[in-house]
N, CA, C and O atoms as a DFTB+ gen file, in Angstrom:
576 C
 N C O
     1  1       6.258     -88.230      21.225
     2  2       7.381     -89.743      20.784
     3  2       8.312     -89.557      20.830
     4  3       8.859     -88.474      20.623
     5  1       9.045     -91.092      21.273
     6  2      10.413     -91.202      21.823
     7  2      11.343     -91.194      20.718
     8  3      10.814     -91.950      19.902
     9  1      12.222     -90.851      20.316
    10  2      12.878     -91.066      19.598
    11  2      14.448     -91.828      19.617
    12  3      14.969     -92.209      18.569
    13  1      14.943     -91.946      20.623
    14  2      16.182     -92.110      21.590
    15  2      16.368     -93.334      20.882
    16  3      15.708     -93.676      19.901
    17  1      17.416     -94.070      21.486
    18  2      18.344     -95.070      21.508
    19  2      17.987     -95.625      22.494
    20  3      17.533     -94.871      23.355
    21  1      18.016     -97.002      22.797
    22  2      18.687     -97.983      24.240
    23  2      17.031     -98.403      24.993
    24  3      16.026     -98.819      24.415
    25  1      17.196     -98.170      26.144
    26  2      16.066     -99.444      27.036
    27  2      14.656     -98.781      26.254
    28  3      13.881     -99.381      25.510
    29  1      14.618     -97.644      26.597
    30  2      13.089     -96.869      25.821
    31  2      12.563     -96.915      24.873
    32  3      11.356     -96.700      24.766
    33  1      13.418     -97.244      23.813
    34  2      13.774     -96.886      22.801
    35  2      12.876     -98.169      21.635
    36  3      12.140     -98.279      20.655
    37  1      13.787     -99.053      22.875
    38  2      13.697    -100.863      22.436
    39  2      11.829    -100.986      22.872
    40  3      10.956    -101.340      22.079
    41  1      11.653    -100.656      24.065
    42  2      10.160    -100.707      24.668
    43  2       9.544    -100.062      23.244
    44  3       9.469    -100.842      22.296
    45  1       9.100     -98.683      23.047
    46  2       8.757     -98.045      22.066
    47  2       8.207     -98.911      20.821
    48  3       7.088     -99.197      20.394
    49  1      10.015     -99.289      20.313
    50  2      10.052    -100.230      19.323
    51  2       8.815    -101.931      19.590
    52  3       8.633    -102.715      18.658
    53  1       8.356    -102.072      20.580
    54  2       7.195    -103.305      20.296
    55  2       6.268    -102.807      19.579
    56  3       5.747    -103.374      18.619
    57  1       5.968    -101.582      20.045
    58  2       4.435    -101.382      19.050
    59  2       4.466    -100.570      17.844
    60  3       3.412    -100.138      17.376
    61  1       5.379    -100.373      17.406
    62  2       5.528     -99.767      15.981
    63  2       6.779    -101.084      15.533
    64  3       7.481    -101.844      16.200
    65  1       6.539    -100.790      13.763
    66  2       8.101    -101.725      13.331
    67  2       8.436    -100.747      12.374
    68  3       9.348    -100.958      11.574
    69  1       7.697     -99.544      12.373
    70  2       8.135     -98.606      11.809
    71  2       9.400     -97.732      12.476
    72  3       9.762     -98.103      13.593
    73  1      10.364     -96.159      11.631
    74  2      10.973     -95.902      12.544
    75  2      10.334     -94.829      12.695
    76  3       9.336     -94.650      11.998
    77  1      10.837     -93.612      13.864
    78  2       9.964     -92.646      14.268
    79  2       9.459     -91.568      13.426
    80  3       8.458     -90.859      13.535
    81  1      10.522     -91.623      12.441
    82  2       9.865     -90.416      11.061
    83  2       9.173     -90.866      10.386
    84  3       8.612     -90.103       9.600
    85  1       8.890     -92.134      10.340
    86  2       7.588     -92.597       9.441
    87  2       6.659     -92.589      10.423
    88  3       5.659     -91.954      10.089
    89  1       6.606     -93.090      11.591
    90  2       5.239     -93.039      12.083
    91  2       4.758     -91.601      12.208
    92  3       3.664     -91.212      11.797
    93  1       6.159     -90.445      13.133
    94  2       4.941     -89.059      12.454
    95  2       4.381     -88.535      11.260
    96  3       3.323     -87.919      11.127
    97  1       5.584     -88.995      10.040
    98  2       5.139     -88.666       8.935
    99  2       3.195     -89.465       8.812
   100  3       2.062     -89.006       8.669
   101  1       3.727     -90.619       8.953
   102  2       1.700     -91.064       8.817
   103  2       1.170     -90.459       9.667
   104  3       1.067     -89.397       9.053
   105  1       0.686     -90.241      10.722
   106  2       0.920     -89.497      11.853
   107  2       0.288     -88.375      11.425
   108  3      -0.943     -88.392      11.443
   109  1       0.957     -87.220      10.972
   110  2       0.245     -85.621      10.119
   111  2      -0.423     -86.250       9.074
   112  3      -1.594     -85.980       8.807
   113  1       0.397     -87.267       8.314
   114  2      -0.203     -87.179       7.264
   115  2      -2.496     -87.695       6.814
   116  3      -3.191     -87.778       5.802
   117  1      -2.705     -87.877       8.385
   118  2      -4.239     -88.722       8.535
   119  2      -4.415     -87.233       9.457
   120  3      -5.310     -86.413       9.254
   121  1      -3.610     -87.141      10.239
   122  2      -4.342     -85.764      10.803
   123  2      -4.344     -84.280       9.886
   124  3      -5.121     -83.360      10.142
   125  1      -3.359     -84.240       8.817
   126  2      -4.027     -83.596       7.656
   127  2      -5.295     -83.679       7.089
   128  3      -6.298     -82.966       7.052
   129  1      -4.869     -85.015       6.559
   130  2      -6.511     -85.142       5.904
   131  2      -7.591     -85.049       6.511
   132  3      -8.571     -84.499       6.006
   133  1      -7.584     -85.715       8.019
   134  2      -8.757     -85.319       8.772
   135  2      -9.369     -83.712       8.319
   136  3     -10.375     -83.335       7.718
   137  1      -8.191     -83.014       8.948
   138  2      -8.186     -81.053       9.298
   139  2      -9.178     -80.671       7.789
   140  3     -10.148     -79.917       7.715
   141  1      -8.423     -81.621       6.513
   142  2      -9.130     -80.403       4.996
   143  2     -10.517     -81.227       5.429
   144  3     -11.399     -80.415       5.707
   145  1     -10.895     -82.422       5.546
   146  2     -12.595     -83.014       5.277
   147  2     -13.082     -82.698       5.968
   148  3     -14.272     -82.965       5.806
   149  1     -12.776     -81.885       7.340
   150  2     -13.736     -81.541       8.561
   151  2     -13.946     -79.973       8.255
   152  3     -14.951     -79.261       8.255
   153  1     -12.493     -79.712       7.979
   154  2     -13.224     -77.882       6.828
   155  2     -13.935     -77.421       6.068
   156  3     -14.470     -76.320       5.943
   157  1     -13.930     -78.847       5.228
   158  2     -14.640     -78.392       3.843
   159  2     -17.033     -79.120       4.657
   160  3     -18.220     -79.035       4.339
   161  1     -16.400     -79.515       5.391
   162  2     -17.731     -79.651       6.437
   163  2     -18.121     -78.167       6.810
   164  3     -19.348     -78.135       6.906
   165  1     -17.579     -76.944       7.056
   166  2     -17.986     -75.956       7.376
   167  2     -18.528     -74.871       7.021
   168  3     -17.845     -74.878       5.996
   169  1     -19.231     -73.773       6.894
   170  2     -19.329     -72.898       6.504
   171  2     -18.377     -71.522       6.353
   172  3     -17.495     -71.300       7.182
   173  1     -18.645     -70.560       5.152
   174  2     -17.584     -69.699       5.537
   175  2     -17.953     -68.803       6.389
   176  3     -19.146     -68.647       6.652
   177  1     -16.907     -68.015       7.000
   178  2     -15.658     -67.631       7.008
   179  2     -15.094     -69.029       7.573
   180  3     -13.946     -69.265       7.196
   181  1     -15.573     -69.826       8.254
   182  2     -15.207     -70.887       8.993
   183  2     -14.483     -71.422       8.435
   184  3     -13.406     -71.497       9.027
   185  1     -14.542     -72.373       6.520
   186  2     -14.485     -73.352       6.176
   187  2     -12.752     -72.814       5.888
   188  3     -11.742     -73.512       5.976
   189  1     -12.831     -71.704       5.614
   190  2     -11.464     -71.067       4.871
   191  2     -10.519     -70.942       6.379
   192  3      -9.293     -71.041       6.351
   193  1     -10.973     -70.807       7.134
   194  2      -9.699     -70.538       8.747
   195  2      -9.288     -71.958       9.212
   196  3      -8.133     -72.335       9.411
   197  1     -10.556     -72.767       9.368
   198  2      -9.989     -74.523       9.558
   199  2      -9.591     -74.736       8.193
   200  3      -9.137     -75.861       8.402
   201  1      -9.366     -74.538       6.792
   202  2      -8.764     -74.825       6.487
   203  2      -6.732     -74.689       6.507
   204  3      -5.824     -75.520       6.515
   205  1      -6.821     -72.842       6.507
   206  2      -5.573     -72.102       6.479
   207  2      -4.762     -72.853       7.796
   208  3      -3.647     -73.364       7.695
   209  1      -5.374     -72.814       8.736
   210  2      -5.291     -73.383      10.297
   211  2      -4.541     -75.014      10.540
   212  3      -3.687     -75.395      11.341
   213  1      -5.278     -75.705       9.485
   214  2      -4.245     -76.951       9.983
   215  2      -3.356     -77.398       9.324
   216  3      -2.743     -76.784       8.451
   217  1      -3.083     -79.162       9.860
   218  2      -1.458     -78.979       9.736
   219  2      -0.984     -79.814       8.721
   220  3      -1.679     -80.727       8.277
   221  1       0.479     -79.506       8.199
   222  2      -0.013     -79.975       6.728
   223  2       1.362     -81.503       7.384
   224  3       2.080     -81.622       8.377
   225  1       1.004     -82.618       5.764
   226  2       1.777     -83.532       6.218
   227  2       3.588     -83.430       5.913
   228  3       3.754     -82.619       5.002
   229  1       4.848     -83.966       6.369
   230  2       6.070     -83.432       6.267
   231  2       6.218     -82.626       4.218
   232  3       6.640     -81.500       3.959
   233  1       5.817     -83.469       3.377
   234  2       5.933     -83.207       2.292
   235  2       5.631     -81.794       1.902
   236  3       6.222     -81.183       1.012
   237  1       4.556     -81.279       2.724
   238  2       3.969     -80.306       2.949
   239  2       4.340     -78.829       3.523
   240  3       3.750     -77.764       3.340
   241  1       5.495     -79.114       4.266
   242  2       5.699     -78.638       5.235
   243  2       6.946     -77.517       4.606
   244  3       7.356     -77.456       3.447
   245  1       7.346     -76.733       5.725
   246  2       8.053     -75.342       5.006
   247  2       9.548     -76.026       6.144
   248  3       9.743     -76.308       7.326
   249  1      10.415     -76.017       4.619
   250  2      11.836     -76.849       5.800
   251  2      12.763     -75.745       5.294
   252  3      13.076     -75.551       4.119
   253  1      13.253     -74.872       6.652
   254  2      14.295     -74.468       6.517
   255  2      15.694     -74.231       5.893
   256  3      16.393     -74.672       6.806
   257  1      16.738     -73.737       4.733
   258  2      17.571     -73.807       4.371
   259  2      18.734     -73.097       4.989
   260  3      18.743     -72.251       5.883
   261  1      19.617     -73.580       4.373
   262  2      20.450     -72.185       4.249
   263  2      22.102     -72.657       4.418
   264  3      22.815     -73.305       5.185
   265  1      22.186     -71.887       3.185
   266  2      24.172     -72.257       2.465
   267  2      23.798     -73.854       1.647
   268  3      24.622     -74.757       1.788
   269  1      22.716     -74.071       0.936
   270  2      22.434     -75.405       0.749
   271  2      22.622     -76.409       1.693
   272  3      23.481     -77.265       1.484
   273  1      21.846     -76.431       2.846
   274  2      22.395     -77.418       3.924
   275  2      20.592     -77.546       4.668
   276  3      19.814     -76.638       4.377
   277  1      20.283     -78.272       5.243
   278  2      18.547     -78.044       6.086
   279  2      19.377     -77.377       7.340
   280  3      20.511     -77.638       7.740
   281  1      18.521     -76.532       7.765
   282  2      18.289     -75.754       8.909
   283  2      18.226     -77.361      10.476
   284  3      19.166     -77.942      11.019
   285  1      17.067     -77.484      10.625
   286  2      16.559     -78.957      10.658
   287  2      15.265     -78.165      11.836
   288  3      14.891     -78.472      12.968
   289  1      14.933     -77.193      11.005
   290  2      13.279     -76.505      11.808
   291  2      12.137     -76.737      10.130
   292  3      12.252     -76.474       8.933
   293  1      11.457     -77.155      10.732
   294  2      10.291     -77.065       9.535
   295  2       8.991     -76.705      10.050
   296  3       9.060     -76.693      11.278
   297  1       7.926     -76.431       9.673
   298  2       6.707     -75.899      10.151
   299  2       5.414     -76.442       9.082
   300  3       5.352     -76.289       7.863
   301  1       4.658     -76.965       9.786
   302  2       3.582     -78.075       9.453
   303  2       2.249     -77.474       9.862
   304  3       1.197     -78.079      10.067
   305  1       2.544     -75.867       9.960
   306  2       0.858     -75.159      10.039
   307  2       1.407     -73.800      10.355
   308  3       2.499     -73.603      10.888
   309  1       0.676     -73.013      10.034
   310  2       0.991     -71.072       9.932
   311  2       1.404     -71.306      11.605
   312  3       2.479     -70.789      11.909
   313  1       0.683     -72.016      12.705
   314  2       1.351     -71.722      13.997
   315  2       2.901     -72.270      14.195
   316  3       3.708     -71.670      14.905
   317  1       3.198     -73.433      13.508
   318  2       4.722     -73.777      14.035
   319  2       5.294     -72.756      12.710
   320  3       6.516     -72.799      12.859
   321  1       5.065     -72.050      11.748
   322  2       5.299     -71.134      11.062
   323  2       5.782     -69.759      11.985
   324  3       6.998     -69.569      11.940
   325  1       5.132     -68.942      12.675
   326  2       5.724     -68.337      13.667
   327  2       6.004     -68.782      14.363
   328  3       6.996     -68.086      14.582
   329  1       6.047     -69.955      15.560
   330  2       7.290     -70.203      15.913
   331  2       8.662     -70.514      15.189
   332  3       9.746     -70.317      15.737
   333  1       8.556     -70.888      14.238
   334  2      10.204     -71.372      13.589
   335  2      10.689     -69.445      13.219
   336  3      11.818     -68.956      13.236
   337  1       9.756     -68.964      13.010
   338  2      10.438     -67.371      11.854
   339  2      11.134     -66.614      13.274
   340  3      12.087     -65.839      13.340
   341  1      10.378     -67.092      14.210
   342  2      10.957     -66.334      15.613
   343  2      11.922     -66.745      15.769
   344  3      12.537     -65.932      16.459
   345  1      12.793     -67.944      15.456
   346  2      13.916     -68.434      15.905
   347  2      14.804     -68.676      15.272
   348  3      15.908     -68.974      15.726
   349  1      14.517     -68.601      14.099
   350  2      15.052     -69.161      12.356
   351  2      15.811     -67.562      12.389
   352  3      15.208     -66.492      12.473
   353  1      17.925     -67.848      12.258
   354  2      18.507     -67.017      11.938
   355  2      18.244     -66.589      10.822
   356  3      17.696     -67.097       9.844
   357  1      18.853     -65.191      11.113
   358  2      18.607     -63.564       9.732
   359  2      19.683     -64.986       8.433
   360  3      19.552     -65.282       7.245
   361  1      19.974     -65.129       8.773
   362  2      21.083     -65.880       7.133
   363  2      19.288     -66.839       6.574
   364  3      18.464     -66.320       5.820
   365  1      19.169     -67.968       7.091
   366  2      18.574     -68.630       6.777
   367  2      16.859     -67.188       5.791
   368  3      16.518     -66.917       4.640
   369  1      16.506     -66.869       6.892
   370  2      15.506     -65.961       6.867
   371  2      15.509     -65.154       5.018
   372  3      14.655     -65.040       4.139
   373  1      17.096     -64.723       5.174
   374  2      17.376     -64.148       4.046
   375  2      17.357     -64.640       3.060
   376  3      16.849     -64.091       2.082
   377  1      17.915     -65.844       3.017
   378  2      17.868     -66.821       1.745
   379  2      16.121     -67.177       1.356
   380  3      15.690     -67.034       0.212
   381  1      15.525     -67.504       2.155
   382  2      13.889     -68.041       1.827
   383  2      13.659     -66.559       0.985
   384  3      13.668     -66.364      -0.231
   385  1      13.474     -65.699       1.995
   386  2      12.567     -64.083       1.109
   387  2      13.223     -63.576       0.225
   388  3      12.979     -62.607      -0.494
   389  1      14.250     -64.384       0.288
   390  2      15.015     -62.889      -1.172
   391  2      14.549     -64.023      -2.292
   392  3      14.223     -63.352      -3.271
   393  1      14.365     -65.437      -2.608
   394  2      13.327     -66.376      -3.372
   395  2      12.125     -66.996      -3.175
   396  3      11.727     -68.142      -3.382
   397  1      11.444     -65.631      -2.567
   398  2      10.001     -65.507      -2.603
   399  2       9.605     -67.507      -2.103
   400  3       8.767     -68.122      -2.762
   401  1       9.989     -67.857      -1.501
   402  2       9.558     -69.131      -0.840
   403  2       8.459     -69.316       0.625
   404  3       7.619     -70.168       0.916
   405  1       8.746     -68.592       1.031
   406  2       7.681     -67.861       1.780
   407  2       6.523     -68.135       0.873
   408  3       5.936     -69.205       0.712
   409  1       6.293     -66.934       0.289
   410  2       4.950     -66.237      -0.679
   411  2       4.475     -67.402      -0.956
   412  3       3.328     -67.679      -0.605
   413  1       5.321     -68.378      -1.688
   414  2       4.778     -69.578      -2.202
   415  2       4.696     -70.419      -1.223
   416  3       3.620     -71.003      -1.355
   417  1       5.251     -70.800      -0.306
   418  2       4.600     -71.569       0.385
   419  2       2.995     -71.652       1.326
   420  3       2.300     -72.630       1.598
   421  1       2.790     -69.980       1.690
   422  2       1.714     -69.376       1.962
   423  2       0.295     -69.697       1.108
   424  3      -0.827     -70.156       1.325
   425  1       0.895     -69.283       0.264
   426  2      -0.341     -69.545      -1.287
   427  2      -0.733     -70.716      -1.381
   428  3      -1.779     -71.277      -1.051
   429  1       0.529     -71.169      -2.037
   430  2      -0.226     -73.186      -2.559
   431  2      -0.047     -73.625      -1.619
   432  3      -1.065     -74.278      -1.389
   433  1       0.829     -73.769      -0.569
   434  2       0.591     -74.742       0.472
   435  2      -0.405     -74.883       1.819
   436  3      -0.813     -75.903       2.375
   437  1      -0.668     -73.306       2.165
   438  2      -1.248     -73.369       3.216
   439  2      -2.588     -72.902       2.435
   440  3      -3.752     -73.231       2.668
   441  1      -2.115     -72.103       1.516
   442  2      -3.931     -71.568       1.091
   443  2      -4.461     -70.108       1.195
   444  3      -5.397     -69.518       0.654
   445  1      -3.297     -69.671       2.291
   446  2      -3.842     -67.933       2.539
   447  2      -3.115     -66.966       1.278
   448  3      -1.961     -66.646       0.995
   449  1      -4.510     -66.696       0.691
   450  2      -3.606     -65.121      -0.025
   451  2      -3.566     -64.141       0.426
   452  3      -3.021     -63.235      -0.204
   453  1      -4.157     -63.884       1.788
   454  2      -4.201     -62.875       2.354
   455  2      -2.595     -62.546       2.757
   456  3      -1.946     -61.790       2.035
   457  1      -1.979     -63.181       3.991
   458  2      -0.923     -63.539       4.329
   459  2       0.327     -63.406       3.189
   460  3       1.341     -62.723       3.334
   461  1       0.047     -64.080       2.244
   462  2       1.163     -64.469       0.594
   463  2       1.081     -62.946       0.651
   464  3       2.127     -62.420       0.270
   465  1       0.087     -62.063       1.037
   466  2       0.307     -60.732       0.019
   467  2       1.041     -59.893       0.853
   468  3       2.001     -59.255       0.422
   469  1       0.592     -59.829       2.259
   470  2       1.244     -59.551       3.314
   471  2       3.059     -59.553       3.585
   472  3       3.684     -58.699       4.214
   473  1       3.680     -60.911       2.829
   474  2       4.478     -61.001       2.957
   475  2       5.765     -60.820       1.895
   476  3       6.988     -60.959       1.903
   477  1       4.259     -60.256       0.601
   478  2       5.129     -59.618      -0.414
   479  2       5.714     -58.219      -0.340
   480  3       6.502     -57.789      -1.183
   481  1       5.333     -57.604       0.598
   482  2       5.346     -56.227       0.638
   483  2       6.329     -55.995       1.754
   484  3       6.780     -54.860       1.908
   485  1       6.706     -57.001       2.564
   486  2       7.767     -57.091       3.701
   487  2       9.318     -57.656       3.622
   488  3       9.744     -58.716       3.165
   489  1       9.883     -56.730       4.138
   490  2      11.091     -57.432       3.816
   491  2      11.869     -57.674       5.189
   492  3      13.053     -58.008       5.150
   493  1      11.438     -57.565       5.970
   494  2      12.020     -57.723       7.462
   495  2      11.721     -58.223       8.244
   496  3      10.554     -58.178       8.631
   497  1      12.795     -59.035       8.916
   498  2      12.153     -60.314       9.905
   499  2      11.065     -60.393      10.631
   500  3      10.202     -61.201      10.287
   501  1      10.857     -59.505      11.884
   502  2      10.278     -58.896      13.073
   503  2       9.013     -58.393      12.008
   504  3       8.201     -57.941      12.816
   505  1       8.566     -58.270      11.008
   506  2       7.442     -57.760      10.769
   507  2       6.499     -58.849      10.007
   508  3       5.271     -58.852       9.935
   509  1       7.217     -59.557       9.587
   510  2       6.671     -60.980       9.355
   511  2       6.385     -61.759       9.917
   512  3       5.310     -62.320       9.709
   513  1       7.168     -62.111      10.814
   514  2       6.967     -62.782      12.367
   515  2       5.444     -62.481      12.819
   516  3       4.591     -63.358      12.955
   517  1       5.226     -60.987      13.047
   518  2       3.929     -60.131      13.467
   519  2       2.724     -60.065      12.914
   520  3       1.600     -59.795      13.338
   521  1       3.442     -60.541      11.272
   522  2       2.355     -60.492      10.561
   523  2       1.766     -61.799      10.860
   524  3       0.613     -61.740      11.287
   525  1       2.212     -62.812      10.753
   526  2       1.995     -64.273      10.939
   527  2       0.732     -64.265      12.422
   528  3      -0.494     -64.370      12.431
   529  1       1.482     -64.135      13.240
   530  2       0.835     -64.111      14.678
   531  2      -0.338     -63.423      14.656
   532  3      -1.303     -64.029      15.122
   533  1      -0.599     -61.847      14.065
   534  2      -1.694     -61.214      13.881
   535  2      -2.458     -62.302      12.952
   536  3      -3.635     -62.595      13.159
   537  1      -1.841     -62.761      12.118
   538  2      -3.203     -63.243      10.973
   539  2      -3.541     -65.205      11.990
   540  3      -4.692     -65.599      12.176
   541  1      -2.864     -65.659      12.237
   542  2      -3.210     -66.563      13.057
   543  2      -4.066     -66.504      14.229
   544  3      -4.951     -67.356      14.301
   545  1      -3.952     -65.599      15.210
   546  2      -4.817     -65.124      16.262
   547  2      -6.583     -64.399      15.478
   548  3      -7.661     -64.682      16.001
   549  1      -6.475     -63.531      14.265
   550  2      -7.057     -63.312      13.508
   551  2      -8.170     -64.433      13.313
   552  3      -9.331     -64.348      13.716
   553  1      -7.529     -65.641      12.531
   554  2      -8.370     -67.059      12.710
   555  2      -9.158     -67.446      13.272
   556  3     -10.322     -67.726      12.985
   557  1      -8.233     -67.539      14.716
   558  2      -8.857     -68.671      15.579
   559  2      -9.780     -67.863      16.080
   560  3     -10.924     -68.258      16.301
   561  1      -9.427     -66.789      16.284
   562  2     -10.764     -65.514      17.052
   563  2     -12.026     -65.851      16.255
   564  3     -13.110     -65.787      16.836
   565  1     -11.965     -66.205      14.969
   566  2     -13.437     -66.502      14.269
   567  2     -14.393     -68.059      15.493
   568  3     -15.599     -67.933      15.704
   569  1     -13.957     -68.764      15.837
   570  2     -13.720     -69.781      16.453
   571  2     -14.043     -69.649      18.015
   572  3     -14.270     -70.691      18.629
   573  1     -14.076     -68.436      18.685
   574  2     -14.848     -67.902      20.042
   575  2     -16.143     -67.391      19.598
   576  3     -16.936     -66.924      20.415
């Protein structure tokens, strides 16, 4: 999606009368709804895996903060959570891990009790990154 000003932005504006973030938000809401509906049609363990791996809309994504301000990073799925945790600075990691924010998001928004329990027993960023990577790989292997 093109979000810059100028000639290219003007051309993209012909196709949508909404701001780029509004278009992205609408798109991810629709995609999240589709993933959720499709996951309900599957039998276990595929149902749970598809539900956990789905993409969340922006209002349910994990938004990283530090020192009271947004860092510019958000995760809309467990895979994005893995990618953002890898590059997240240690201050933001400590801020969210001390408040148990990761655990709550994994349990209540993602719906992964297993991964949230893993996080409950970890304090180091590297261990958390590895746990998310392994969990995503484990869930995707079900579909091979």
